[in-house]
Every structure is written in C-alpha cells, then in structure tokens.
C-alpha positions in Angstrom: -7.3 24.1 -27.7 -7.8 27.3 -25.9 -6.6 30.9 -26.5 -2.8 30.7 -26.5 -2.0 34.5 -26.6 -0.8 34.8 -23.0 1.3 31.7 -23.3 2.8 32.8 -26.6 3.6 36.2 -25.2 5.4 34.6 -22.3 7.3 32.3 -24.6 8.4 35.2 -26.8 9.7 37.0 -23.7 11.6 33.9 -22.6 13.4 33.3 -25.9 14.1 37.0 -26.7 16.1 38.1 -29.6 19.5 37.0 -28.3 18.8 33.3 -27.6 18.4 30.3 -29.9 15.6 27.9 -29.4 11.9 27.6 -29.7 9.1 27.4 -27.2 5.9 25.7 -28.3 3.2 26.7 -25.8 0.2 24.4 -25.5 -2.8 24.8 -23.3 -4.7 21.6 -22.6 -6.8 20.1 -19.8 -4.5 17.2 -18.7 -7.5 15.6 -17.0 -9.1 15.0 -20.4 -7.6 12.2 -22.4 -8.9 13.6 -25.7 -7.0 16.9 -25.1 -3.9 15.0 -24.2 -4.1 13.0 -27.4 -4.7 16.2 -29.5 -1.6 17.7 -27.8 0.6 14.8 -28.7 -0.7 14.7 -32.3 0.0 18.5 -32.6 3.6 17.9 -31.4 4.0 15.0 -33.7 2.8 17.0 -36.7 4.9 20.0 -35.8 8.4 18.6 -35.1 10.7 15.9 -36.5 12.1 15.3 -33.0 11.7 16.8 -29.6 14.7 17.4 -27.3 13.0 18.6 -24.2 9.4 18.7 -22.8 8.7 20.8 -19.7 5.7 19.4 -17.9 4.7 21.9 -15.3 1.1 20.9 -14.5 0.1 20.0 -11.0 -2.9 20.3 -8.7 -3.4 19.9 -5.0 -6.3 19.8 -2.6 -6.2 21.8 0.6 -8.2 19.4 2.8 -7.7 16.4 4.9 -7.1 13.1 3.2 -10.0 11.7 5.1 -12.3 14.4 3.6 -11.2 13.8 0.0 -13.7 12.1 -2.3 -12.7 9.4 -4.8 -13.6 11.9 -7.6 -11.2 14.5 -6.2 -8.4 11.9 -5.7 -8.9 10.7 -9.3 -8.6 14.3 -10.6 -5.4 14.9 -8.6 -3.9 11.6 -9.8 -4.9 12.1 -13.4 -3.3 15.5 -13.7 -0.2 14.9 -11.5 0.6 11.3 -12.6 -1.3 10.0 -15.6 -0.8 13.1 -17.7 2.9 12.4 -17.7 2.5 9.2 -19.8 
C-alpha cells in the first residue's frame, strides 16, 4: 500500500499520550478489489479481533445524473457501496 506517514502522524495525534487505544491507518484504493483484499488480510494478520472499523471513504460527481457515464457511476458505486462489504 502507499506511503502512510501522513496517516500515521494524524493517528498519533488523535491517540495522544493520555488515551488508551490504537489507530491502524491504512491507505487503499477502495475501487480496486485487490487492494481491498490486501487490506483485509493485513487486518486479519495484525489483530486477534476488531472492535470498531471507521470507514470514511466516499466520492461524488458534481454533474447532472443525465451526464454521468456508466463508468463514472460504477466508480461511485464501487467506492461508496461495494467497498463496505
């Protein structure tokens, strides 16, 4: 997966020294099934169990529905819906 330094820096700032917990930042293209599977495998290899996953991905197109191509609609649907499962 890609350079995680900015995500790790953000995670370290969110946890801080006074809070318990762990943030496991992962950067993946949720439109790419291979990257999603690698992400899931990484989680499975890293933890015995997972209490919470925050899924904050989402994309939108700023154009009329009638002007949206099938490929654009597939991209939006893949990231916003299919990446959740």
